[in-house]
N, CA, C and O atoms as a printed pandas DataFrame, in Angstrom:
     atom_number atom_name residue_name chain_id  residue_number  x_coord  y_coord  z_coord
0              1         N          MET        A               1   15.569    1.383   19.967
1              2        CA          MET        A               1   14.601    1.048   18.965
2              3         C          MET        A               1   14.205   -0.420   19.130
3              4         O          MET        A               1   15.056   -1.275   19.375
4              5         N          LYS        A               2   12.919   -0.703   18.994
5              6        CA          LYS        A               2   12.394   -2.058   19.140
6              7         C          LYS        A               2   12.700   -2.873   17.895
7              8         O          LYS        A               2   12.540   -2.396   16.772
8              9         N          SER        A               3   13.139   -4.097   18.103
9             10        CA          SER        A               3   13.418   -5.010   16.991
10            11         C          SER        A               3   12.118   -5.594   16.463
11            12         O          SER        A               3   11.116   -5.671   17.173
12            13         N          LEU        A               4   12.157   -6.003   15.205
13            14        CA          LEU        A               4   11.000   -6.665   14.608
14            15         C          LEU        A               4   10.923   -8.105   15.080
15            16         O          LEU        A               4   11.946   -8.750   15.311
16            17         N          SER        A               5    9.708   -8.602   15.221
17            18        CA          SER        A               5    9.509  -10.007   15.595
18            19         C          SER        A               5    9.733  -10.878   14.361
19            20         O          SER        A               5    9.768  -10.382   13.234
20            21         N          ASP        A               6    9.882  -12.165   14.586
21            22        CA          ASP        A               6   10.018  -13.110   13.471
22            23         C          ASP        A               6    8.788  -13.058   12.567
23            24         O          ASP        A               6    8.905  -13.155   11.345
24            25         N          GLU        A               7    7.619  -12.907   13.167
25            26        CA          GLU        A               7    6.367  -12.826   12.409
26            27         C          GLU        A               7    6.346  -11.579   11.513
27            28         O          GLU        A               7    5.914  -11.649   10.362
28            29         N          GLN        A               8    6.808  -10.452   12.035
29            30        CA          GLN        A               8    6.851   -9.221   11.251
30            31         C          GLN        A               8    7.862   -9.332   10.111
31            32         O          GLN        A               8    7.601   -8.878    8.997
32            33         N          ILE        A               9    9.001   -9.929   10.390
33            34        CA          ILE        A               9   10.020  -10.119    9.352
34            35         C          ILE        A               9    9.491  -11.039    8.260
35            36         O          ILE        A               9    9.710  -10.786    7.076
36            37         N          SER        A              10    8.803  -12.092    8.645
37            38        CA          SER        A              10    8.232  -13.021    7.675
38            39         C          SER        A              10    7.212  -12.318    6.777
39            40         O          SER        A              10    7.220  -12.500    5.559
40            41         N          TRP        A              11    6.336  -11.517    7.383
41            42        CA          TRP        A              11    5.342  -10.774    6.600
42            43         C          TRP        A              11    6.034   -9.805    5.637
43            44         O          TRP        A              11    5.669   -9.719    4.465
44            45         N          ALA        A              12    7.034   -9.077    6.141
45            46        CA          ALA        A              12    7.759   -8.115    5.290
46            47         C          ALA        A              12    8.438   -8.825    4.122
47            48         O          ALA        A              12    8.438   -8.313    3.003
48            49         N          ASP        A              13    9.013   -9.990    4.371
49            50        CA          ASP        A              13    9.637  -10.772    3.291
50            51         C          ASP        A              13    8.605  -11.189    2.247
51            52         O          ASP        A              13    8.892  -11.168    1.050
52            53         N          LYS        A              14    7.407  -11.567    2.693
53            54        CA          LYS        A              14    6.353  -11.986    1.761
54            55         C          LYS        A              14    5.878  -10.835    0.880
55            56         O          LYS        A              14    5.731  -10.997   -0.331
56            57         N          ILE        A              15    5.638   -9.672    1.489
57            58        CA          ILE        A              15    5.129   -8.571    0.676
58            59         C          ILE        A              15    6.240   -8.010   -0.219
59            60         O          ILE        A              15    5.968   -7.533   -1.320
60            61         N          ARG        A              16    7.466   -8.067    0.244
61            62        CA          ARG        A              16    8.609   -7.655   -0.573
62            63         C          ARG        A              16    8.710   -8.532   -1.821
63            64         O          ARG        A              16    8.888   -8.025   -2.929
64            65         N          ALA        A              17    8.597   -9.850   -1.637
65            66        CA          ALA        A              17    8.635  -10.779   -2.772
66            67         C          ALA        A              17    7.459  -10.522   -3.718
67            68         O          ALA        A              17    7.595  -10.638   -4.936
68            69         N          SER        A              18    6.326  -10.179   -3.154
69            70        CA          SER        A              18    5.147   -9.885   -3.968
70            71         C          SER        A              18    5.372   -8.628   -4.812
71            72         O          SER        A              18    5.014   -8.597   -5.989
72            73         N          TYR        A              19    5.957   -7.608   -4.220
73            74        CA          TYR        A              19    6.276   -6.385   -4.992
74            75         C          TYR        A              19    7.291   -6.690   -6.097
75            76         O          TYR        A              19    7.206   -6.134   -7.192
76            77         N          LYS        A              20    8.234   -7.562   -5.811
77            78        CA          LYS        A              20    9.203   -7.943   -6.847
78            79         C          LYS        A              20    8.488   -8.621   -8.010
79            80         O          LYS        A              20    8.790   -8.339   -9.170
80            81         N          ARG        A              21    7.545   -9.511   -7.714
81            82        CA          ARG        A              21    6.769  -10.154   -8.777
82            83         C          ARG        A              21    5.949   -9.130   -9.557
83            84         O          ARG        A              21    5.662   -9.330  -10.737
84            85         N          ALA        A              22    5.574   -8.038   -8.900
85            86        CA          ALA        A              22    4.803   -6.977   -9.556
86            87         C          ALA        A              22    5.684   -6.084  -10.442
87            88         O          ALA        A              22    5.171   -5.285  -11.224
88            89         N          GLY        A              23    7.017   -6.224  -10.315
89            90        CA          GLY        A              23    7.919   -5.460  -11.167
90            91         C          GLY        A              23    8.796   -4.445  -10.470
91            92         O          GLY        A              23    9.551   -3.731  -11.130
92            93         N          VAL        A              24    8.716   -4.361   -9.152
93            94        CA          VAL        A              24    9.566   -3.425   -8.413
94            95         C          VAL        A              24   10.955   -4.041   -8.291
95            96         O          VAL        A              24   11.102   -5.143   -7.761
96            97         N          THR        A              25   11.972   -3.335   -8.778
97            98        CA          THR        A              25   13.348   -3.831   -8.714
98            99         C          THR        A              25   14.259   -2.945   -7.872
99           100         O          THR        A              25   15.326   -3.391   -7.449
100          101         N          SER        A              26   13.867   -1.720   -7.626
101          102        CA          SER        A              26   14.681   -0.787   -6.854
102          103         C          SER        A              26   14.643   -1.129   -5.369
103          104         O          SER        A              26   13.568   -1.240   -4.780
104          105         N          GLU        A              27   15.804   -1.294   -4.775
105          106        CA          GLU        A              27   15.896   -1.596   -3.345
106          107         C          GLU        A              27   15.279   -0.478   -2.510
107          108         O          GLU        A              27   14.585   -0.748   -1.529
108          109         N          ILE        A              28   15.523    0.763   -2.888
109          110        CA          ILE        A              28   14.966    1.910   -2.154
110          111         C          ILE        A              28   13.451    1.885   -2.205
111          112         O          ILE        A              28   12.788    2.014   -1.176
112          113         N          VAL        A              29   12.900    1.720   -3.397
113          114        CA          VAL        A              29   11.446    1.712   -3.558
114          115         C          VAL        A              29   10.836    0.519   -2.821
115          116         O          VAL        A              29    9.802    0.665   -2.170
116          117         N          LEU        A              30   11.456   -0.651   -2.912
117          118        CA          LEU        A              30   10.969   -1.827   -2.187
118          119         C          LEU        A              30   10.884   -1.559   -0.683
119          120         O          LEU        A              30    9.862   -1.832   -0.053
120          121         N          ARG        A              31   11.940   -1.037   -0.130
121          122        CA          ARG        A              31   11.967   -0.786    1.317
122          123         C          ARG        A              31   10.887    0.205    1.736
123          124         O          ARG        A              31   10.236    0.027    2.765
124          125         N          LEU        A              32   10.702    1.246    0.935
125          126        CA          LEU        A              32    9.708    2.261    1.279
126          127         C          LEU        A              32    8.283    1.731    1.136
127          128         O          LEU        A              32    7.427    2.043    1.964
128          129         N          LEU        A              33    8.016    0.937    0.102
129          130        CA          LEU        A              33    6.684    0.359   -0.069
130          131         C          LEU        A              33    6.362   -0.604    1.070
131          132         O          LEU        A              33    5.258   -0.580    1.614
132          133         N          VAL        A              34    7.318   -1.444    1.428
133          134        CA          VAL        A              34    7.109   -2.403    2.524
134          135         C          VAL        A              34    6.881   -1.650    3.838
135          136         O          VAL        A              34    5.990   -2.005    4.611
136          137         N          ALA        A              35    7.680   -0.616    4.090
137          138        CA          ALA        A              35    7.536    0.164    5.326
138          139         C          ALA        A              35    6.161    0.822    5.401
139          140         O          ALA        A              35    5.515    0.804    6.449
140          141         N          GLN        A              36    5.715    1.402    4.288
141          142        CA          GLN        A              36    4.416    2.056    4.285
142          143         C          GLN        A              36    3.295    1.044    4.557
143          144         O          GLN        A              36    2.403    1.299    5.367
144          145         N          ASP        A              37    3.349   -0.097    3.877
145          146        CA          ASP        A              37    2.309   -1.108    4.070
146          147         C          ASP        A              37    2.358   -1.705    5.475
147          148         O          ASP        A              37    1.315   -2.009    6.053
148          149         N          ALA        A              38    3.542   -1.874    6.020
149          150        CA          ALA        A              38    3.672   -2.384    7.389
150          151         C          ALA        A              38    3.008   -1.425    8.371
151          152         O          ALA        A              38    2.298   -1.849    9.283
152          153         N          LEU        A              39    3.241   -0.151    8.181
153          154        CA          LEU        A              39    2.653    0.870    9.047
154          155         C          LEU        A              39    1.129    0.897    8.902
155          156         O          LEU        A              39    0.411    0.916    9.901
156          157         N          GLU        A              40    0.640    0.898    7.670
157          158        CA          GLU        A              40   -0.803    0.998    7.417
158          159         C          GLU        A              40   -1.566   -0.236    7.893
159          160         O          GLU        A              40   -2.715   -0.125    8.318
160          161         N          SER        A              41   -0.939   -1.408    7.827
161          162        CA          SER        A              41   -1.656   -2.657    8.121
162          163         C          SER        A              41   -1.211   -3.352    9.401
163          164         O          SER        A              41   -1.666   -4.455    9.702
164          165         N          ASN        A              42   -0.322   -2.710   10.153
165          166        CA          ASN        A              42    0.253   -3.347   11.336
166          167         C          ASN        A              42    0.872   -4.703   10.954
167          168         O          ASN        A              42    0.590   -5.736   11.560
168          169         N          PHE        A              43    1.724   -4.649    9.925
169          170        CA          PHE        A              43    2.407   -5.849    9.419
170          171         C          PHE        A              43    1.406   -6.937    9.011
171          172         O          PHE        A              43    1.610   -8.123    9.271
172          173         N          GLY        A              44    0.314   -6.494    8.360
173          174        CA          GLY        A              44   -0.683   -7.427    7.857
174          175         C          GLY        A              44   -1.598   -8.018    8.910
175          176         O          GLY        A              44   -2.341   -8.957    8.625
176          177         N          LYS        A              45   -1.557   -7.483   10.129
177          178        CA          LYS        A              45   -2.348   -8.055   11.218
178          179         C          LYS        A              45   -3.689   -7.368   11.434
179          180         O          LYS        A              45   -4.519   -7.878   12.187
180          181         N          SER        A              46   -3.922   -6.223   10.794
181          182        CA          SER        A              46   -5.205   -5.549   11.022
182          183         C          SER        A              46   -6.339   -6.406   10.489
183          184         O          SER        A              46   -6.190   -7.092    9.478
184          185         N          LYS        A              47   -7.478   -6.361   11.177
185          186        CA          LYS        A              47   -8.651   -7.133   10.747
186          187         C          LYS        A              47   -9.027   -6.759    9.319
187          188         O          LYS        A              47   -9.363   -7.623    8.508
188          189         N          PHE        A              48   -8.969   -5.479    9.023
189          190        CA          PHE        A              48   -9.369   -4.986    7.712
190          191         C          PHE        A              48   -8.542   -5.627    6.602
191          192         O          PHE        A              48   -9.101   -6.128    5.627
192          193         N          CYS        A              49   -7.237   -5.617    6.736
193          194        CA          CYS        A              49   -6.414   -6.142    5.638
194          195         C          CYS        A              49   -6.476   -7.668    5.571
195          196         O          CYS        A              49   -6.302   -8.240    4.495
196          197         N          LYS        A              50   -6.719   -8.327    6.688
197          198        CA          LYS        A              50   -6.880   -9.791    6.646
198          199         C          LYS        A              50   -8.093  -10.172    5.808
199          200         O          LYS        A              50   -8.090  -11.208    5.143
200          201         N          TYR        A              51   -9.122   -9.344    5.839
201          202        CA          TYR        A              51  -10.356   -9.613    5.107
202          203         C          TYR        A              51  -10.292   -9.124    3.657
203          204         O          TYR        A              51  -10.932   -9.700    2.778
204          205         N          THR        A              52   -9.525   -8.073    3.413
205          206        CA          THR        A              52   -9.533   -7.426    2.092
206          207         C          THR        A              52   -8.235   -7.573    1.307
207          208         O          THR        A              52   -8.212   -7.257    0.117
208          209         N          ASN        A              53   -7.160   -8.039    1.925
209          210        CA          ASN        A              53   -5.822   -8.034    1.302
210          211         C          ASN        A              53   -5.434   -6.635    0.848
211          212         O          ASN        A              53   -4.652   -6.481   -0.090
212          213         N          ASN        A              54   -5.973   -5.619    1.504
213          214        CA          ASN        A              54   -5.701   -4.220    1.171
214          215         C          ASN        A              54   -4.787   -3.659    2.252
215          216         O          ASN        A              54   -5.252   -3.079    3.233
216          217         N          TYR        A              55   -3.489   -3.838    2.063
217          218        CA          TYR        A              55   -2.491   -3.494    3.081
218          219         C          TYR        A              55   -2.196   -2.001    3.162
219          220         O          TYR        A              55   -1.530   -1.546    4.092
220          221         N          GLY        A              56   -2.690   -1.241    2.190
221          222        CA          GLY        A              56   -2.443    0.200    2.181
222          223         C          GLY        A              56   -3.706    1.023    2.225
223          224         O          GLY        A              56   -3.669    2.227    1.970
224          225         N          ASN        A              57   -4.834    0.393    2.546
225          226        CA          ASN        A              57   -6.114    1.104    2.640
226          227         C          ASN        A              57   -6.455    1.876    1.368
227          228         O          ASN        A              57   -6.878    3.031    1.430
228          229         N          ILE        A              58   -6.271    1.245    0.233
229          230        CA          ILE        A              58   -6.532    1.894   -1.053
230          231         C          ILE        A              58   -8.031    2.029   -1.261
231          232         O          ILE        A              58   -8.786    1.061   -1.166
232          233         N          HIS        A              59   -8.437    3.256   -1.546
233          234        CA          HIS        A              59   -9.846    3.547   -1.801
234          235         C          HIS        A              59  -10.235    3.076   -3.199
235          236         O          HIS        A              59   -9.418    3.075   -4.119
236          237         N          ALA        A              60  -11.483    2.682   -3.338
237          238        CA          ALA        A              60  -12.011    2.265   -4.639
238          239         C          ALA        A              60  -12.439    3.507   -5.421
239          240         O          ALA        A              60  -13.385    4.196   -5.040
240          241         N          SER        A              61  -11.733    3.782   -6.517
241          242        CA          SER        A              61  -12.106    4.910   -7.369
242          243         C          SER        A              61  -13.249    4.496   -8.278
243          244         O          SER        A              61  -13.666    3.338   -8.268
244          245         N          SER        A              62  -13.747    5.422   -9.050
245          246        CA          SER        A              62  -14.840    5.110   -9.985
246          247         C          SER        A              62  -14.378    4.127  -11.065
247          248         O          SER        A              62  -15.210    3.475  -11.695
248          249         N          LYS        A              63  -13.064    4.013  -11.287
249          250        CA          LYS        A              63  -12.529    3.094  -12.288
250          251         C          LYS        A              63  -12.351    1.673  -11.747
251          252         O          LYS        A              63  -12.140    0.741  -12.524
252          253         N          TRP        A              64  -12.433    1.499  -10.445
253          254        CA          TRP        A              64  -12.247    0.189   -9.826
254          255         C          TRP        A              64  -13.414   -0.717  -10.196
255          256         O          TRP        A              64  -14.571   -0.324  -10.046
256          257         N          THR        A              65  -13.128   -1.922  -10.675
257          258        CA          THR        A              65  -14.177   -2.846  -11.091
258          259         C          THR        A              65  -14.293   -4.068  -10.182
259          260         O          THR        A              65  -15.159   -4.920  -10.387
260          261         N          GLY        A              66  -13.436   -4.150   -9.197
261          262        CA          GLY        A              66  -13.458   -5.286   -8.284
262          263         C          GLY        A              66  -14.408   -5.081   -7.117
263          264         O          GLY        A              66  -15.171   -4.116   -7.076
264          265         N          ALA        A              67  -14.348   -5.995   -6.185
265          266        CA          ALA        A              67  -15.183   -5.930   -4.990
266          267         C          ALA        A              67  -14.757   -4.751   -4.114
267          268         O          ALA        A              67  -13.598   -4.337   -4.129
268          269         N          VAL        A              68  -15.709   -4.223   -3.357
269          270        CA          VAL        A              68  -15.434   -3.115   -2.436
270          271         C          VAL        A              68  -15.993   -3.456   -1.062
271          272         O          VAL        A              68  -16.862   -4.315   -0.912
272          273         N          ILE        A              69  -15.475   -2.766   -0.088
273          274        CA          ILE        A              69  -16.010   -2.854    1.262
274          275         C          ILE        A              69  -16.088   -1.431    1.800
275          276         O          ILE        A              69  -15.137   -0.658    1.683
276          277         N          ASN        A              70  -17.221   -1.096    2.385
277          278        CA          ASN        A              70  -17.402    0.237    2.947
278          279         C          ASN        A              70  -16.794    0.268    4.336
279          280         O          ASN        A              70  -16.934   -0.673    5.117
280          281         N          GLY        A              71  -16.117    1.366    4.627
281          282        CA          GLY        A              71  -15.491    1.487    5.933
282          283         C          GLY        A              71  -15.188    2.922    6.284
283          284         O          GLY        A              71  -15.520    3.843    5.537
284          285         N          ASP        A              72  -14.564    3.105    7.411
285          286        CA          ASP        A              72  -14.209    4.433    7.910
286          287         C          ASP        A              72  -12.747    4.728    7.613
287          288         O          ASP        A              72  -11.890    3.847    7.670
288          289         N          ASP        A              73  -12.487    5.987    7.296
289          290        CA          ASP        A              73  -11.120    6.469    7.141
290          291         C          ASP        A              73  -11.055    7.836    7.781
291          292         O          ASP        A              73  -12.077    8.371    8.210
292          293         N          LYS        A              74   -9.870    8.405    7.851
293          294        CA          LYS        A              74   -9.700    9.744    8.414
294          295         C          LYS        A              74   -8.973   10.618    7.410
295          296         O          LYS        A              74   -8.066   10.162    6.714
296          297         N          ASP        A              75   -9.382   11.889    7.341
297          298        CA          ASP        A              75   -8.688   12.825    6.469
298          299         C          ASP        A              75   -7.441   13.350    7.179
299          300         O          ASP        A              75   -7.145   12.949    8.304
300          301         N          ALA        A              76   -6.719   14.245    6.519
301          302        CA          ALA        A              76   -5.459   14.762    7.068
302          303         C          ALA        A              76   -5.650   15.470    8.403
303          304         O          ALA        A              76   -4.710   15.573    9.191
304          305         N          ASP        A              77   -6.862   15.960    8.665
305          306        CA          ASP        A              77   -7.156   16.645    9.925
306          307         C          ASP        A              77   -7.677   15.702   11.008
307          308         O          ASP        A              77   -7.998   16.139   12.113
308          309         N          GLY        A              78   -7.763   14.387   10.685
309          310        CA          GLY        A              78   -8.217   13.411   11.655
310          311         C          GLY        A              78   -9.725   13.236   11.701
311          312         O          GLY        A              78  -10.238   12.517   12.558
312          313         N          LYS        A              79  -10.439   13.882   10.792
313          314        CA          LYS        A              79  -11.898   13.770   10.759
314          315         C          LYS        A              79  -12.297   12.477   10.047
315          316         O          LYS        A              79  -11.827   12.198    8.943
316          317         N          SER        A              80  -13.168   11.688   10.687
317          318        CA          SER        A              80  -13.611   10.412   10.122
318          319         C          SER        A              80  -14.636   10.621    9.014
319          320         O          SER        A              80  -15.428   11.563    9.043
320          321         N          TYR        A              81  -14.600    9.720    8.042
321          322        CA          TYR        A              81  -15.598    9.714    6.975
322          323         C          TYR        A              81  -15.729    8.300    6.425
323          324         O          TYR        A              81  -14.818    7.483    6.557
324          325         N          LYS        A              82  -16.870    8.022    5.809
325          326        CA          LYS        A              82  -17.133    6.718    5.191
326          327         C          LYS        A              82  -16.611    6.730    3.763
327          328         O          LYS        A              82  -16.693    7.741    3.065
328          329         N          THR        A              83  -16.073    5.593    3.339
329          330        CA          THR        A              83  -15.584    5.474    1.965
330          331         C          THR        A              83  -15.596    4.005    1.552
331          332         O          THR        A              83  -15.741    3.115    2.390
332          333         N          ASN        A              84  -15.443    3.767    0.273
333          334        CA          ASN        A              84  -15.311    2.400   -0.231
334          335         C          ASN        A              84  -13.835    2.084   -0.428
335          336         O          ASN        A              84  -13.081    2.886   -0.980
336          337         N          PHE        A              85  -13.440    0.910    0.029
337          338        CA          PHE        A              85  -12.073    0.432   -0.119
338          339         C          PHE        A              85  -12.052   -0.728   -1.106
339          340         O          PHE        A              85  -13.015   -1.488   -1.209
340          341         N          CYS        A              86  -10.943   -0.854   -1.828
341          342        CA          CYS        A              86  -10.766   -1.989   -2.730
342          343         C          CYS        A              86  -10.604   -3.261   -1.908
343          344         O          CYS        A              86   -9.956   -3.266   -0.861
344          345         N          LYS        A              87  -11.207   -4.339   -2.401
345          346        CA          LYS        A              87  -11.018   -5.655   -1.798
346          347         C          LYS        A              87  -10.254   -6.493   -2.819
347          348         O          LYS        A              87  -10.757   -6.764   -3.910
348          349         N          PHE        A              88   -9.039   -6.899   -2.463
349          350        CA          PHE        A              88   -8.171   -7.644   -3.362
350          351         C          PHE        A              88   -8.273   -9.138   -3.081
351          352         O          PHE        A              88   -8.585   -9.546   -1.962
352          353         N          THR        A              89   -8.011   -9.948   -4.094
353          354        CA          THR        A              89   -8.118  -11.397   -3.943
354          355         C          THR        A              89   -6.894  -12.008   -3.279
355          356         O          THR        A              89   -6.964  -13.113   -2.739
356          357         N          SER        A              90   -5.764  -11.289   -3.316
357          358        CA          SER        A              90   -4.523  -11.827   -2.754
358          359         C          SER        A              90   -3.526  -10.699   -2.530
359          360         O          SER        A              90   -3.745   -9.568   -2.964
360          361         N          MET        A              91   -2.442  -11.014   -1.857
361          362        CA          MET        A              91   -1.374  -10.034   -1.690
362          363         C          MET        A              91   -0.797   -9.645   -3.044
363          364         O          MET        A              91   -0.515   -8.471   -3.281
364          365         N          ASP        A              92   -0.618  -10.619   -3.936
365          366        CA          ASP        A              92   -0.091  -10.319   -5.274
366          367         C          ASP        A              92   -1.021   -9.401   -6.050
367          368         O          ASP        A              92   -0.558   -8.509   -6.761
368          369         N          ASP        A              93   -2.321   -9.608   -5.924
369          370        CA          ASP        A              93   -3.306   -8.748   -6.579
370          371         C          ASP        A              93   -3.146   -7.315   -6.068
371          372         O          ASP        A              93   -3.168   -6.363   -6.848
372          373         N          TYR        A              94   -2.987   -7.175   -4.753
373          374        CA          TYR        A              94   -2.790   -5.860   -4.134
374          375         C          TYR        A              94   -1.509   -5.190   -4.628
375          376         O          TYR        A              94   -1.547   -4.034   -5.048
376          377         N          THR        A              95   -0.383   -5.889   -4.586
377          378        CA          THR        A              95    0.888   -5.248   -4.946
378          379         C          THR        A              95    0.929   -4.894   -6.432
379          380         O          THR        A              95    1.495   -3.866   -6.803
380          381         N          ARG        A              96    0.339   -5.732   -7.286
381          382        CA          ARG        A              96    0.270   -5.398   -8.721
382          383         C          ARG        A              96   -0.531   -4.110   -8.931
383          384         O          ARG        A              96   -0.113   -3.219   -9.669
384          385         N          TYR        A              97   -1.679   -4.030   -8.275
385          386        CA          TYR        A              97   -2.533   -2.856   -8.426
386          387         C          TYR        A              97   -1.839   -1.602   -7.886
387          388         O          TYR        A              97   -1.825   -0.565   -8.549
388          389         N          LYS        A              98   -1.268   -1.696   -6.689
389          390        CA          LYS        A              98   -0.628   -0.518   -6.087
390          391         C          LYS        A              98    0.566   -0.058   -6.920
391          392         O          LYS        A              98    0.751    1.142   -7.123
392          393         N          TRP        A              99    1.375   -0.998   -7.404
393          394        CA          TRP        A              99    2.532   -0.626   -8.211
394          395         C          TRP        A              99    2.078    0.035   -9.512
395          396         O          TRP        A              99    2.669    1.027   -9.939
396          397         N          LYS        A             100    1.051   -0.497  -10.134
397          398        CA          LYS        A             100    0.520    0.108  -11.368
398          399         C          LYS        A             100   -0.014    1.509  -11.080
399          400         O          LYS        A             100    0.209    2.430  -11.867
400          401         N          LEU        A             101   -0.716    1.678   -9.964
401          402        CA          LEU        A             101   -1.256    2.976   -9.569
402          403         C          LEU        A             101   -0.135    3.990   -9.344
403          404         O          LEU        A             101   -0.184    5.101   -9.872
404          405         N          LEU        A             102    0.864    3.610   -8.568
405          406        CA          LEU        A             102    1.961    4.534   -8.251
406          407         C          LEU        A             102    2.860    4.783   -9.450
407          408         O          LEU        A             102    3.454    5.855   -9.573
408          409         N          ASN        A             103    2.963    3.793  -10.338
409          410        CA          ASN        A             103    3.839    3.866  -11.494
410          411         C          ASN        A             103    3.200    4.630  -12.654
411          412         O          ASN        A             103    3.865    4.887  -13.658
412          413         N          GLY        A             104    1.943    4.992  -12.535
413          414        CA          GLY        A             104    1.234    5.708  -13.599
414          415         C          GLY        A             104    1.613    7.181  -13.676
415          416         O          GLY        A             104    2.465    7.660  -12.928
416          417         N          LYS        A             105    0.974    7.876  -14.579
417          418        CA          LYS        A             105    1.277    9.292  -14.832
418          419         C          LYS        A             105    1.003   10.190  -13.636
419          420         O          LYS        A             105    1.708   11.180  -13.436
420          421         N          LEU        A             106    0.002    9.867  -12.846
421          422        CA          LEU        A             106   -0.390   10.737  -11.742
422          423         C          LEU        A             106    0.693   10.855  -10.672
423          424         O          LEU        A             106    0.958   11.953  -10.183
424          425         N          TYR        A             107    1.325    9.731  -10.302
425          426        CA          TYR        A             107    2.332    9.753   -9.235
426          427         C          TYR        A             107    3.750    9.568   -9.759
427          428         O          TYR        A             107    4.692   10.095   -9.166
428          429         N          GLY        A             108    3.922    8.853  -10.827
429          430        CA          GLY        A             108    5.216    8.729  -11.487
430          431         C          GLY        A             108    6.318    8.075  -10.677
431          432         O          GLY        A             108    7.495    8.362  -10.895
432          433         N          ILE        A             109    5.966    7.211   -9.755
433          434        CA          ILE        A             109    6.993    6.486   -8.997
434          435         C          ILE        A             109    7.419    5.288   -9.832
435          436         O          ILE        A             109    6.584    4.524  -10.318
436          437         N          ASN        A             110    8.732    5.134   -9.992
437          438        CA          ASN        A             110    9.240    4.005  -10.779
438          439         C          ASN        A             110   10.516    3.470  -10.130
439          440         O          ASN        A             110   10.898    3.903   -9.043
440          441         N          ASN        A             111   11.158    2.545  -10.793
441          442        CA          ASN        A             111   12.353    1.919  -10.223
442          443         C          ASN        A             111   13.573    2.844  -10.203
443          444         O          ASN        A             111   14.616    2.473   -9.663
444          445         N          ASN        A             112   13.460    4.023  -10.775
445          446        CA          ASN        A             112   14.549    5.008  -10.731
446          447         C          ASN        A             112   14.257    6.143   -9.753
447          448         O          ASN        A             112   15.037    7.091   -9.663
448          449         N          THR        A             113   13.161    6.065   -9.030
449          450        CA          THR        A             113   12.769    7.127   -8.103
450          451         C          THR        A             113   13.675    7.120   -6.875
451          452         O          THR        A             113   13.898    6.082   -6.253
452          453         N          SER        A             114   14.189    8.299   -6.544
453          454        CA          SER        A             114   15.038    8.425   -5.349
454          455         C          SER        A             114   14.169    8.390   -4.095
455          456         O          SER        A             114   12.949    8.540   -4.168
456          457         N          GLN        A             115   14.802    8.193   -2.962
457          458        CA          GLN        A             115   14.072    8.164   -1.696
458          459         C          GLN        A             115   13.353    9.485   -1.466
459          460         O          GLN        A             115   12.182    9.493   -1.086
460          461         N          GLU        A             116   14.034   10.593   -1.689
461          462        CA          GLU        A             116   13.439   11.915   -1.470
462          463         C          GLU        A             116   12.242   12.132   -2.397
463          464         O          GLU        A             116   11.192   12.603   -1.962
464          465         N          ASP        A             117   12.404   11.790   -3.664
465          466        CA          ASP        A             117   11.326   11.953   -4.635
466          467         C          ASP        A             117   10.157   11.025   -4.300
467          468         O          ASP        A             117    8.997   11.417   -4.424
468          469         N          PHE        A             118   10.460    9.796   -3.877
469          470        CA          PHE        A             118    9.413    8.858   -3.477
470          471         C          PHE        A             118    8.570    9.466   -2.362
471          472         O          PHE        A             118    7.341    9.451   -2.430
472          473         N          LEU        A             119    9.225    9.998   -1.342
473          474        CA          LEU        A             119    8.500   10.553   -0.196
474          475         C          LEU        A             119    7.637   11.744   -0.597
475          476         O          LEU        A             119    6.532   11.909   -0.080
476          477         N          THR        A             120    8.126   12.568   -1.505
477          478        CA          THR        A             120    7.340   13.700   -2.008
478          479         C          THR        A             120    6.111   13.200   -2.767
479          480         O          THR        A             120    5.003   13.699   -2.570
480          481         N          ARG        A             121    6.319   12.219   -3.626
481          482        CA          ARG        A             121    5.217   11.702   -4.443
482          483         C          ARG        A             121    4.220   10.876   -3.635
483          484         O          ARG        A             121    3.019   10.933   -3.897
484          485         N          ILE        A             122    4.696   10.117   -2.668
485          486        CA          ILE        A             122    3.791    9.297   -1.865
486          487         C          ILE        A             122    2.943   10.191   -0.969
487          488         O          ILE        A             122    1.828    9.820   -0.605
488          489         N          LYS        A             123    3.452   11.345   -0.616
489          490        CA          LYS        A             123    2.651   12.301    0.164
490          491         C          LYS        A             123    1.453   12.743   -0.666
491          492         O          LYS        A             123    0.344   12.845   -0.142
492          493         N          LYS        A             124    1.660   13.007   -1.946
493          494        CA          LYS        A             124    0.555   13.379   -2.833
494          495         C          LYS        A             124   -0.446   12.237   -2.910
495          496         O          LYS        A             124   -1.654   12.464   -2.857
496          497         N          TYR        A             125    0.049   11.011   -3.034
497          498        CA          TYR        A             125   -0.822    9.826   -3.075
498          499         C          TYR        A             125   -1.665    9.752   -1.813
499          500         O          TYR        A             125   -2.872    9.522   -1.885
500          501         N          ALA        A             126   -1.040    9.943   -0.657
501          502        CA          ALA        A             126   -1.755    9.861    0.612
502          503         C          ALA        A             126   -2.797   10.985    0.716
503          504         O          ALA        A             126   -3.889   10.764    1.240
504          505         N          GLU        A             127   -2.476   12.158    0.232
505          506        CA          GLU        A             127   -3.412   13.280    0.288
506          507         C          GLU        A             127   -4.577   13.105   -0.672
507          508         O          GLU        A             127   -5.665   13.623   -0.425
508          509         N          ASP        A             128   -4.360   12.379   -1.764
509          510        CA          ASP        A             128   -5.416   12.158   -2.758
510          511         C          ASP        A             128   -6.459   11.150   -2.282
511          512         O          ASP        A             128   -7.577   11.131   -2.796
512          513         N          ARG        A             129   -6.113   10.327   -1.322
513          514        CA          ARG        A             129   -7.037    9.271   -0.891
514          515         C          ARG        A             129   -8.211    9.828   -0.171
515          516         O          ARG        A             129   -9.085    9.076    0.259
């Protein structure tokens, strides 16, 4: 298995601290959120997330009142489509929003969520996008 670079570890530490400021206290949930965002954003190096602070490619719903950027995404079958993505002002803005989204009634992820339950619920989140 390939080791993480110092740059990747530094980024993971930053987003982990940001999730903690957003209210995430569970070690399991922290690790899974950081892993998902690292995968989606290439450890914060993708051009898209550098411009939008959107490390998880969160789509802008009709309730979103912030800035948006139009871009391409792929559905579960790999078919490309255009969509609007949320544009966040900072990493903290992103982690607060994502934690509130996941912690709501629709997904129900909280600081007591087990790893297995997290993975089941995050799959629903990914399918809803």
